[in-house]
N, C-alpha and C positions, 0 to 999 in steps of 0.2 A: 504494500500500500504506500503510494507516495503521499506527500503532504497535502495534496489537493483532495485525495480520496478520504482524508481524515474527516471531512465535513459531510454530514448527511445529504444536503441538497446536491452536492457534486457527486457523491457516491450513487445516489438514486438516479441521477442523469446518466452516469457512466455505466452503471451495472444493469440498467433496464434495457432489455432487448428492443431494437427498433425504436429507440426513444424519440428520435426526431420525427418519425412518421406518427407515432402516438401523440406527441405534443402538438404537432400541426393539425392533426385530426381533432384534437380537443379544442384548440383555439378556433377552428373553423365552425364549430357548432355552438360556441358560447352565447352568442346573441341572436340565435335563431329561435323560431317557434318550436316549443317542445324540447328546449335545450337539455333539460334534466334527463329526459328519456334518451336523447341522442348521446349524452355523456355516458350513460349506462352501456350503450351499444359500443362505444369506444373501449370501455373497460373490458367488455366481453371479447372484443376482437383481439386485443393485445395481451390480455392476461388469462383469457379462458372463461367459459360460461359456468364451469363447475366449482367455482370458488365458494367456500363457506362464507357466511355473512360477515364475520369479523375480518377475514382476509380481504373480502371485497371492499368493505368500508375503508380498510387501511389503504388499499391501492387508490381508491377514489379520492380520499383526502390527501394522499401523497401528491397526486397529480394536481389537485386543486391548490394546495399550499405552494407547490413549486411554481405553479402558474402565477399566483399572486406575488410570490417572491421575485420571480423573473421580471414581471411587469413593473415593479417598483424599484428596479435597479440591481437585483441580485446581491444585496449587501449582507455580508457575514461579519459578525463581531465576535472575535475570539478573546475570551477572558483568561488571564493567567490564574494559576492556582492561588497564588499569594493574595491577589486582589479579591478573588471569590471568597476566600476564607474570611476576609474582613467584612465583605458584604453579607455573609451569612450571619454575622454578629450585629447587624444593623437593622433597626426596627422600621417598618413602613406602615404599620397598622392604621395610623391616623392620617396618612397622606390622602389628600383629596384628588380626585381624578383630574380636576382642572389644573393642578400644579405639576402634572406629569407631561413633559414635552416629548413627543415621539419623534425620533429622527426621520423615520419613514413610516408609511402606513402598513408596510409589510417588510419584514427582515428576519434574519436568522441569528440567534445567539448560541454560541458554543460554550458549554460549561463542562466539557468532557474531562478537563484536567482534574476535576473533583472526584471522578469515578463514583458518582452517586448511583445506587442501584436503580435499575429501570422498573422493576416490579418489587413486590413484597415477598416474592417466592425466593427462599434462601438457596434453592437449587438452581436458580436462574442467574447466570453470570453477566447478563446484559446490563450495560450501564447507560445512563442518560448521555446521549451525544449532544443534544441541544434542543432548541425550541423554535419553531416558526411562530412569530408574533404577528398578529393582524389587529389593527386598530380601526374602529369605525365610530364616527361621531355624528351619526344620523339615526333617526328612529323610523326609517321607511318601513321596516318589517316588524318593528316592536314599539308600539305606542306607549308602553310602560317604562321603557328605558331609553335614555338619550345617548349613552356611550357603551361601547362593547370592546373588550380586549379578548381576542381569540388566542388560545394557547394550543399548539399542536406538538406534542412531545415526540421526540425521535430518539431511538436507542440503537446500540450496536452490540452484538455478541461476538466476542473474539473467538470463542470456541466453535460457534456455529458459522462464523464468517457471514452472518446474515444481517440485513437491515431490518429493523423493527420500527413500526410506526403506530402510534395511537392517536385517534382523532379526538380523544376525550381529554378532559382537564387532567394533565399530568399523570396519566395512566390510572386515574382513580375513579372517575365517574363516567358511566355510560349515558348519563342524562344530559350533559351539557359539554360544550367545547369552548365556553367563553365565560368571562366575568361580565356582568351587566350592571350598569350604574344608572340610577334613576335620574340623577341630575349632576351638574358640575361640582356640587358640594359633597357628593357621596364619597365615602372613604373606601380604602381597600378592605377594611373590616366589614363595612356594610355589604360589599359585593360578595365576600366570602360567606357571610352569614346567609345570604340568599341561597347559595349552593348548599350550605349545611342544612337549611330547612328543607330543601328538596330531598336531600338524603334521608332525613328523619321521616318525612311524609311518606316516602316510598317504602322505607323499612316497615313502618307501622301498617301500611296498607297491604303489604305482601306477606306479613308474618301470620302464621297459622297456629303456632303453639308457643307457650311461654319460653320453653327451652330454645326454640329456633329464634324467637324474638331477641332474647338475651345475647345469643351468639351473633346475630346480625348487628345489634347495637354496639357490641364490643368491636366488631369488625369495622363498623362505620366510624367509630371514634378514632380508631387507628388510622383509617383512611383520611379522616379530617385533619389529624395531626400532620400527616405527610403532605396533604394538600397545602396547609398553611406554611410548612417549612419550605416547600418548593416554590410556592408563590412569593414568599418573602424574598427569596434569592432572585427570582426572575424580575420582580418589580424593582428591586435594588439595581439590577443590571441595566434596566431601561432608564431609570433615573440617572445613573452614573454616566451613561453615554451622552446625555443631554445636559449634564451639570456644567458648572463653571470650570473651564480649563481641564477637561478630562485628559487622562494619559492615553492618547490614541495615536497610533502610527499606521500608515497604509503601506503594505509591501506585498510583493509576490512571495508565495511559499516555494520551497524547493520543488523541482519537478518540471518547471517550464523548459521548453527547448533551449539548449545552450546557445545556439546561434542567434536566437532572438534576444536572449538575455544579454549577450555580449553587445549586440547592436543597440539595445536600450541604454546600456552603460556608456557607450561611446557617442550617443546622440548629443549634438551640440546645440540643438534648438528644441524648444517645447513642442513645436509642430511635428518634428520628426519622431519625438518620443510618443506623441499622441497617436500618430499613425501606426507605430509599432504596437502600442498597447491595444489599439482597435483590432489589429491582426491577432494578438493573443486572445482577445475576447472571443473572436470567431472560433478559436480552437478550444474554448471552454475554460480559459484561464482568466482569473480576475484577481484584483488586489483584495487582500484580506485586511480588515480593521483589527489590528492587534491592540488589546486593551490591557494596560497595567504592567508594561515591561519595566517600568522604573521602580516597581515595588519589589524589593529584595528581601528574601527570607533569611533570617538569622536564627540559627538553632542555638538555644541556650541550655546547656546541660546543668541541671541543678537537682539536688536531692530534696525529697519531700520533707516537710516539717509539719508541726501541728497546725500552722496557719496556712490554709489552702489558697493559692492564687485563683482568680476567677476573672471572667470577662465582664467588663462594664460595657453594656451594649451601646452601639452607636445609634444615631438617628439622623434624620434630615430636617434641618431648621428652615422654615419658610422666611426668607430674608427680604423685607421690603427694600426697594430702591427706585431710582428715577425721580422725575418731577413730582413733588408732593408725595413721594413714596407710594405712588399708585400702582407700580409694578412690583413683582416679586419673583424670587428665584430660590431654588432649593440648595442649601449649603450643607455639605456632608460633615457631620460631627463624628469623626471616626471612632470605632470601638477601641478600648484600651484594656490592657491586662493589669488588674489590681494585685499588688503583692507579687509581682513577677519574680522578684529576687528571693522569694520564700520557697519556691519549688515549682513543680510542673502542674499544668492543668490536665487532669485525667492522665491518660497514657501518652507517651511520646515526648515531643519537645515543646518548648514555648517559642513562639515566633514573634520577633520584633519586626517593624516595618520601616523602611526608608522610602520616602517619596521625593 
């Protein structure tokens, strides 16, 4: 696997048989009468008619998400492990949707360096590769909610060498693939609670015995915890991308043709470089947004004492600015380790951060 195949959107494109024909067929029926039925026919033609429902939905939403991703510029944001670990310790529960600035309406975030499990199955080695993000700020199809954030979770199993895709919220819910916000004032907590209530209502309506109900409630609570943990990380990533002076560098990953790479390095005008980059794009190569390269991990070996170190969680402060302070922007108050010199947090090392 080269560095481009590291990312789900690119692997999906490169590993799918007859992808160009499939994709062109999909685009040709998008705005036609009966497009939903015609898209089903495209899936039948290129993936087969005998797919089970889960696999079929996976293929359908893989193509749909890639289409939206491609239409909005094919932007991939790759986060370093060190920055992701800090964002994990940052709270977003009270952030209002109006304060989140989306860089694009559709893009892909890679969190693969964290090696987060893709499912709750301990026998499944698949990890979360990343997430397709889609933002909608209209209520054309939902009169109850003005804003929607779609999350399409993607995974990769090294042992199976397979792509895995879930259309649902973070591999947890078969009921929804997005967070919905009633107004610009709605918070992340408000949106998650809507999903939580759907879970509870479904559990109560489908349970038949007390034992089954208790089992489902316990399962649902565990899913809810994973949902909040994953959403906390993803929302943090989105906010960081659009924060004040984020650490972002654009560069090609290893794997591009050497003769083109050499020509780009030797280009003495922006126009020549632009032409070469357009040529690379035609071959499926694109610049990746690398996020957090300046965050350096420092391992500090210390013995445990009776006073345990712990994280003081970070948060995003809504900072007014501009004329009469009528505008605002989110400022990251980073998480810190309290009593770092007293020992380790749980197992492993303690990490300091240089920015």
